[in-house]
C-alpha positions as CSV (number, residue, x, y, z in Angstrom):
1,M,-5.9,0.5,31.7
2,T,-4.5,-1.3,34.8
3,D,-0.9,-2.2,35.6
4,D,-1.8,-5.8,34.8
5,D,-2.7,-4.7,31.2
6,V,0.6,-3.0,30.5
7,L,3.0,-5.0,28.3
8,S,6.7,-4.9,29.0
9,A,9.0,-4.1,26.0
10,E,10.0,-7.7,25.8
11,E,6.3,-8.8,25.7
12,A,5.4,-6.2,23.1
13,D,8.5,-7.2,21.0
14,A,7.5,-10.9,21.1
15,L,3.9,-10.1,20.2
16,L,4.9,-8.0,17.2
17,A,7.5,-10.5,16.1
18,S,5.0,-13.3,16.1
19,T,2.6,-11.2,14.1
20,I,5.2,-10.2,11.5
21,L,7.2,-13.4,11.2
22,T,4.6,-16.2,11.6
23,D,2.0,-17.3,9.1
24,E,-0.7,-17.2,11.8
25,G,0.2,-13.7,12.7
26,R,0.3,-12.4,9.1
27,Q,-3.1,-14.0,8.3
28,D,-4.8,-12.1,11.1
29,P,-2.7,-9.4,12.8
30,Y,-5.7,-7.6,14.3
31,P,-5.9,-9.5,17.7
32,A,-2.2,-8.8,18.3
33,Y,-2.7,-5.1,17.4
34,A,-5.6,-4.9,19.9
35,R,-3.3,-6.4,22.6
36,L,-0.5,-3.9,21.8
37,R,-2.9,-1.0,22.1
38,A,-4.4,-2.3,25.3
39,G,-0.9,-2.8,26.7
40,G,0.0,0.8,26.3
41,G,0.4,1.2,22.5
42,R,3.9,2.6,22.6
43,W,7.1,0.9,23.6
44,T,10.9,1.0,23.0
45,S,11.9,-2.3,21.6
46,G,14.9,-4.4,22.4
47,F,16.5,-3.5,19.0
48,G,16.1,0.3,19.6
49,A,13.1,1.4,17.6
50,T,9.9,2.7,19.3
51,G,6.7,0.9,18.3
52,L,3.5,2.8,17.8
53,A,0.2,1.0,17.8
54,G,-2.3,3.8,18.5
55,Y,-3.9,6.1,15.9
56,E,-2.8,9.4,17.5
57,D,0.8,8.2,18.0
58,C,0.9,6.9,14.4
59,I,-0.4,10.1,12.8
60,A,1.8,12.2,15.0
61,A,4.9,10.4,13.7
62,L,3.7,10.3,10.1
63,R,2.9,14.0,9.9
64,N,5.9,15.4,11.8
65,P,8.3,17.1,9.4
66,A,11.2,16.5,11.8
67,L,10.8,12.7,11.2
68,G,11.6,11.1,7.8
69,R,13.4,8.3,6.1
70,P,16.7,6.8,7.2
71,E,19.7,8.5,5.7
72,P,23.0,6.9,4.7
73,D,25.0,8.1,7.6
74,M,22.6,6.8,10.3
75,E,23.5,3.7,12.2
76,L,20.3,1.8,12.5
77,S,19.3,-1.5,13.9
78,D,18.6,-4.3,11.5
79,G,15.0,-4.5,12.7
80,L,13.0,-7.6,13.3
81,G,14.8,-10.6,12.0
82,G,17.5,-8.5,10.4
83,R,15.3,-8.1,7.2
84,E,14.9,-4.3,7.1
85,R,16.5,-2.9,3.9
86,R,19.1,-0.2,4.6
87,Q,19.2,2.9,2.4
88,N,22.0,2.9,0.0
89,D,24.1,6.0,-0.6
90,N,22.8,6.1,-4.2
91,E,19.1,5.6,-3.3
92,V,17.1,8.2,-5.4
93,T,13.6,6.9,-5.2
94,M,11.4,9.4,-3.4
95,L,10.1,6.6,-1.1
96,F,13.4,6.7,0.7
97,L,14.3,10.4,0.4
98,N,13.8,13.4,2.6
99,P,13.3,17.1,1.7
100,P,14.6,18.9,-0.3
101,D,15.3,16.0,-2.7
102,H,12.0,14.3,-1.9
103,T,10.1,17.6,-2.5
104,R,11.9,18.2,-5.8
105,I,11.2,14.8,-7.3
106,R,7.7,14.5,-5.9
107,G,6.8,17.9,-7.4
108,L,7.8,16.7,-10.9
109,V,5.5,13.7,-10.9
110,S,2.6,14.8,-8.6
111,R,0.9,16.7,-11.4
112,A,-0.2,13.4,-12.9
113,F,-2.0,12.3,-9.7
114,T,-4.0,15.3,-8.7
115,P,-7.7,14.8,-7.9
116,R,-8.6,16.8,-10.9
117,R,-6.4,14.8,-13.2
118,V,-7.7,11.5,-11.8
119,E,-11.3,12.6,-12.4
120,E,-10.4,13.5,-16.0
121,L,-9.0,10.0,-16.4
122,R,-12.1,8.2,-15.1
123,P,-13.6,7.4,-18.6
124,E,-10.2,6.1,-19.8
125,I,-9.9,4.0,-16.6
126,D,-13.4,2.7,-17.0
127,A,-12.6,1.6,-20.6
128,L,-9.7,-0.5,-19.3
129,L,-11.9,-2.1,-16.7
130,H,-14.8,-3.4,-18.8
131,P,-12.9,-6.0,-20.8
132,V,-11.6,-7.4,-17.5
133,V,-15.1,-7.7,-16.1
134,D,-16.3,-9.1,-19.4
135,R,-13.8,-12.0,-19.0
136,L,-14.9,-12.7,-15.5
137,A,-18.6,-12.7,-16.6
138,A,-17.9,-15.0,-19.6
139,A,-16.3,-17.5,-17.3
140,G,-19.0,-17.3,-14.6
141,G,-16.4,-16.3,-12.1
142,G,-12.8,-17.1,-11.4
143,D,-10.0,-15.9,-9.2
144,V,-10.7,-12.2,-8.6
145,V,-7.1,-11.5,-7.6
146,S,-5.5,-12.8,-10.8
147,E,-8.4,-12.0,-13.1
148,L,-9.4,-8.5,-11.9
149,A,-7.5,-7.1,-8.9
150,I,-4.1,-7.4,-10.6
151,P,-4.7,-6.9,-14.3
152,F,-7.0,-3.9,-14.0
153,P,-4.6,-1.6,-12.0
154,V,-1.7,-2.9,-14.0
155,A,-3.4,-1.8,-17.2
156,V,-4.2,1.6,-15.7
157,I,-0.7,2.4,-14.5
158,S,0.8,1.0,-17.7
159,E,-1.5,3.3,-19.7
160,L,-0.7,6.3,-17.4
161,L,3.1,5.8,-17.7
162,G,3.1,4.7,-21.3
163,V,4.3,1.1,-20.7
164,P,3.2,-1.2,-23.5
165,R,0.6,-3.7,-22.2
166,D,1.2,-6.4,-24.9
167,G,3.9,-8.9,-24.2
168,N,4.9,-7.5,-20.8
169,E,3.3,-10.1,-18.6
170,H,6.6,-10.7,-16.9
171,I,6.8,-7.1,-15.4
172,Q,4.1,-7.6,-12.7
173,P,5.8,-10.7,-11.1
174,W,9.1,-8.8,-11.2
175,V,7.5,-5.8,-9.5
176,R,5.9,-8.0,-6.8
177,A,9.3,-9.7,-6.2
178,I,11.0,-6.4,-5.4
179,T,8.5,-5.5,-2.7
180,A,10.4,-7.9,-0.5
181,F,12.8,-5.0,0.1
182,I,10.2,-3.1,2.2
183,D,8.9,-6.2,4.1
184,P,10.3,-7.3,7.5
185,A,8.9,-10.7,6.9
186,A,10.9,-11.3,3.7
187,T,13.1,-14.4,3.6
188,A,16.6,-14.5,2.3
189,E,15.3,-16.3,-0.7
190,A,12.7,-13.6,-1.4
191,L,15.3,-10.9,-1.1
192,A,17.6,-12.8,-3.5
193,E,14.7,-13.1,-6.0
194,G,14.0,-9.4,-5.5
195,E,17.6,-8.5,-6.5
196,V,17.3,-10.5,-9.7
197,A,13.9,-9.0,-10.5
198,G,15.3,-5.6,-9.9
199,L,18.0,-6.1,-12.5
200,E,15.4,-7.4,-15.0
201,L,13.2,-4.3,-14.4
202,V,16.1,-1.9,-14.8
203,A,17.0,-3.6,-18.1
204,F,13.4,-3.4,-19.3
205,F,12.8,0.2,-18.4
206,S,16.2,1.3,-19.7
207,E,15.2,0.0,-23.1
208,L,11.8,1.6,-22.8
209,I,13.3,5.0,-21.8
210,E,15.5,4.9,-24.9
211,E,12.4,4.1,-27.1
212,K,10.5,7.0,-25.5
213,R,13.4,9.3,-26.2
214,R,13.3,8.4,-29.9
215,S,9.5,8.4,-30.1
216,P,7.9,10.3,-27.2
217,D,4.2,10.2,-26.5
218,D,1.8,12.1,-24.2
219,R,2.2,9.8,-21.3
220,L,3.9,10.4,-17.9
221,L,7.2,8.6,-18.7
222,S,7.8,10.7,-21.8
223,A,7.0,13.8,-19.7
224,L,9.5,12.8,-17.1
225,I,12.1,12.2,-19.8
226,D,11.5,15.7,-21.2
227,V,12.0,17.1,-17.7
228,E,15.3,15.3,-17.3
229,E,16.5,16.2,-20.8
230,A,15.5,19.9,-20.3
231,G,17.9,20.0,-17.3
232,D,15.1,20.2,-14.7
233,R,17.1,18.1,-12.3
234,L,15.9,14.5,-12.9
235,S,19.0,12.4,-13.5
236,F,18.8,9.1,-15.3
237,E,19.1,7.3,-12.0
238,E,16.3,9.4,-10.5
239,L,14.2,8.8,-13.6
240,M,14.7,5.0,-13.4
241,A,14.2,4.6,-9.7
242,N,11.0,6.7,-9.6
243,T,9.5,5.1,-12.7
244,L,9.9,1.7,-11.0
245,L,8.4,3.2,-7.8
246,L,5.4,4.7,-9.6
247,Y,4.8,1.4,-11.5
248,A,5.0,-0.7,-8.4
249,A,2.9,1.6,-6.2
250,G,0.5,2.1,-9.1
251,F,-0.9,-1.4,-8.8
252,E,0.1,-3.1,-5.6
253,T,-2.0,-0.9,-3.2
254,T,-5.0,-0.9,-5.6
255,S,-4.8,-4.7,-6.2
256,N,-4.9,-5.2,-2.4
257,L,-7.7,-2.7,-2.0
258,I,-9.9,-4.6,-4.5
259,G,-9.1,-8.1,-3.3
260,N,-9.3,-7.3,0.4
261,G,-12.4,-5.3,-0.2
262,L,-14.3,-8.0,-2.0
263,R,-13.3,-10.5,0.7
264,L,-14.9,-8.1,3.3
265,F,-18.1,-7.8,1.2
266,L,-18.3,-11.6,0.8
267,E,-18.1,-11.9,4.6
268,H,-20.6,-9.1,5.1
269,P,-23.2,-9.6,2.3
270,D,-25.6,-7.2,4.0
271,Q,-23.1,-4.4,3.3
272,W,-22.8,-5.5,-0.3
273,E,-26.6,-5.2,-0.7
274,R,-26.5,-1.9,1.2
275,L,-24.1,-0.6,-1.4
276,R,-26.2,-2.0,-4.2
277,A,-29.2,-0.1,-2.8
278,D,-27.3,3.2,-2.2
279,R,-24.5,3.9,-4.6
280,S,-23.8,7.2,-2.9
281,L,-22.0,5.2,-0.3
282,I,-19.3,4.0,-2.7
283,G,-16.7,6.6,-1.6
284,S,-17.3,5.9,2.1
285,A,-17.0,2.2,1.3
286,M,-13.6,2.6,-0.2
287,W,-12.4,4.4,3.0
288,E,-13.9,1.7,5.1
289,I,-12.1,-1.1,3.2
290,L,-8.9,0.8,3.6
291,R,-9.5,1.2,7.3
292,A,-10.8,-2.4,8.0
293,D,-8.0,-4.3,6.1
294,S,-5.3,-1.8,5.0
295,P,-3.3,-2.7,2.0
296,V,-0.3,-1.2,3.8
297,Q,0.2,-2.2,7.4
298,L,3.5,-0.9,8.3
299,N,5.6,2.3,7.9
300,N,8.8,3.6,9.5
301,R,10.2,7.0,10.5
302,V,13.5,8.3,11.9
303,A,14.3,11.5,13.7
304,L,16.2,13.7,11.3
305,G,17.6,15.8,14.2
306,D,16.6,16.5,17.8
307,V,12.9,16.5,18.1
308,E,10.3,16.8,20.9
309,L,7.6,14.2,20.6
310,F,5.4,12.2,23.0
311,G,6.7,14.3,25.9
312,Q,10.4,13.5,25.4
313,T,13.4,14.5,23.2
314,W,14.5,12.1,20.4
315,R,17.9,12.3,18.8
316,R,18.9,12.0,15.2
317,G,18.5,8.4,14.0
318,D,16.0,7.4,16.7
319,S,13.5,5.2,14.8
320,F,9.8,4.5,15.0
321,I,7.7,1.5,13.8
322,V,4.4,2.9,12.7
323,L,1.7,0.2,12.7
324,Q,-0.8,1.9,10.4
325,G,-3.0,-1.2,10.4
326,S,-3.3,-1.1,14.1
327,G,-4.1,2.7,14.2
328,N,-6.9,2.0,11.8
329,H,-8.5,-0.2,14.5
330,D,-8.0,2.0,17.5
331,E,-11.1,1.8,19.7
332,R,-10.5,5.4,20.9
333,I,-10.9,6.7,17.3
334,Y,-13.4,4.3,15.7
335,D,-16.6,3.0,17.3
336,R,-16.6,-0.8,17.0
337,P,-13.6,-0.9,14.8
338,E,-14.0,-4.7,14.2
339,H,-17.3,-4.0,12.5
340,F,-17.3,-3.4,8.7
341,D,-19.6,-0.5,8.1
342,I,-19.6,1.1,4.6
343,A,-21.3,4.2,5.9
344,R,-18.7,5.0,8.6
345,F,-17.2,7.8,6.5
346,A,-20.3,9.0,4.8
347,G,-20.9,11.9,7.2
348,G,-17.4,13.3,6.8
349,D,-16.6,13.4,10.5
350,A,-14.7,10.1,10.9
351,A,-10.9,10.3,11.2
352,P,-9.3,9.4,7.9
353,P,-7.6,5.9,7.9
354,L,-3.8,5.9,7.9
355,S,-3.6,3.4,5.0
356,F,-2.0,5.9,2.5
357,G,0.4,7.3,5.1
358,Y,0.3,11.0,6.1
359,G,2.4,14.1,5.7
360,A,5.2,14.5,3.1
361,H,5.1,10.8,2.2
362,H,1.4,10.5,1.8
363,C,0.8,8.2,-1.2
364,L,0.8,10.1,-4.5
365,G,-1.7,7.6,-6.0
366,A,-4.3,7.7,-3.2
367,H,-6.9,9.5,-5.4
368,L,-6.2,7.1,-8.3
369,A,-6.4,4.0,-6.1
370,R,-9.8,5.0,-4.6
371,A,-11.1,5.9,-8.1
372,E,-10.1,2.5,-9.4
373,G,-11.7,0.8,-6.5
374,E,-15.0,2.8,-6.9
375,L,-15.1,1.9,-10.6
376,A,-14.2,-1.8,-10.0
377,F,-16.9,-2.4,-7.3
378,G,-19.4,-0.3,-9.3
379,A,-18.8,-2.5,-12.3
380,L,-19.2,-5.7,-10.2
381,L,-22.5,-4.4,-8.9
382,D,-23.7,-3.5,-12.4
383,R,-22.8,-6.8,-14.0
384,F,-23.7,-9.4,-11.3
385,E,-26.7,-10.1,-9.3
386,R,-24.8,-12.6,-7.2
387,I,-21.1,-13.0,-6.2
388,E,-20.2,-15.8,-3.9
389,L,-17.0,-17.4,-2.7
390,D,-16.2,-20.6,-4.7
391,T,-15.9,-23.0,-1.8
392,A,-15.1,-25.9,-4.2
393,A,-12.0,-24.1,-5.4
394,I,-10.5,-23.2,-2.0
395,D,-9.6,-25.1,1.1
396,G,-10.7,-23.0,4.0
397,P,-10.8,-19.2,4.1
398,P,-9.0,-17.1,1.6
399,R,-5.3,-16.8,2.5
400,Y,-3.0,-13.7,2.5
401,R,0.3,-13.6,0.8
402,P,3.4,-14.3,3.1
403,S,4.2,-10.6,3.5
404,F,3.4,-8.1,6.2
405,T,4.0,-4.6,5.0
406,L,1.8,-5.0,1.9
407,R,-1.3,-7.0,2.9
408,G,-3.1,-8.8,0.0
409,L,-4.8,-12.1,-0.8
410,E,-3.1,-14.9,-2.6
411,S,-6.4,-15.7,-4.4
412,L,-10.1,-15.2,-4.1
413,P,-12.1,-17.6,-6.2
414,V,-15.7,-16.6,-6.8
415,V,-18.8,-17.7,-8.6
416,C,-20.6,-14.8,-10.4
417,A,-24.1,-14.8,-11.9
C-alpha cells in the first residue's frame, strides 16, 4: 500500500456514508469495502467511531470481552445520519446487553439452539419445508423470497417457540418493520413504522404469554415462562424482549441466507451443478453463501472500560463500526474473495466468515440457520432439474431491500421445472 492509496478519515467517512445511505451503495457495497480495505481498513470517523473494514480488525473487536454493547450512561455519537438507536435504560434484550445480564439471559435460552438439539430437530424442520416446496413446484416457480425464503424459517421459529402459525400472517411484517432500529439507513418514516409495529408485537405476545401460562406446551416459550415463574430471574420484560428477539432473529437471517444464496447460484450455475453432483459440499456451500453475501453486514462495539487494542489505549465509550461484510471479502484472508466457490470451506482450513458475529454475541441461531439452508437447497436440488431467473417478471437484476445492516432481496422470481 502506498501513500496514494491511503484514505483520509473524511474520504473513508464519505465512502461509507454513500454505501449505507444511497441505493446504489446498498445494492452493491463490495466495491466500496474493497476501497476501504485498500485505503488502510481502519480509520477514526468524524463522528467519533472507529471504522473497521479488515477481517483481522473485525474479529479482534468482536471477540474482545472488553468490548460490548452501548450502556445507558455512555454519551455516544448519533452515528451516520443520526439513525443509530440508543440503548434505553430499560433495554433487556440480550442483543443490547453486556455480561453478567447477557450471560444470564443467553444461558436460559441457548439450550434450545445447541448443535445437538438442531440435529434432533432436522426431521421436524424438513416436514415444515416440503409443503412450501410443493407449492413452488405446483406453480412452476414464483417469488422465492415470499414463497420460500420467508415462510419456511417463519414456520420453523414459530414451531420452535410455540407461536400459532394459523392466522398470524401479520407478525412477519411487524417483525421486519422493527428491524429498522438496528439499521443506520432507516428513514424517519421506517422508524415510526417500527415503533407502531413494536407496540402491536408486544400486544400479540402478551396475549400469547398469558395463553401459554394457562395451557403450557413443550415449546420454548412455555419453557421460558416456567423459568420466569420459578423465580429463575427472567422478568416479564426480559421474557417479552427476548421472545421478540428470538422470533425476529429466527427468520430474518435465514430468509436472507436462502434468498441471497439462490441469487448467487443463479449467477453461477456451474456451482449449482457442482453441488448437485456432490452433496457433500452442502455444508461448505452454506458457509460460502454467508461469506460471499452476508445476511448481516454491520455490527458495533464499544469499549466497556480502558482497553488495549490495535496498539493503542481506548477509553470507556469509544465505539467501533465493524463491517462484517467487508471482512468476509478481505483479500488477505480469502483467495479471490469475489469468486463464489462452494468448496472454499470443504477442507476445514478456511477462516470462518464473520456473518454470525463472534464472541459473546455470536448468533444463537447460527446452527439452526445453516441447517435450514442445507435442507432448503437440498430440497430444491431434489425437486427441480432446472431453476432459472424469471426475466419476464423482473426489470433488471434482483434488487435488495433498502436496508444495510440486514442484507436481503426484495424478491427473486424464478421458473422451476
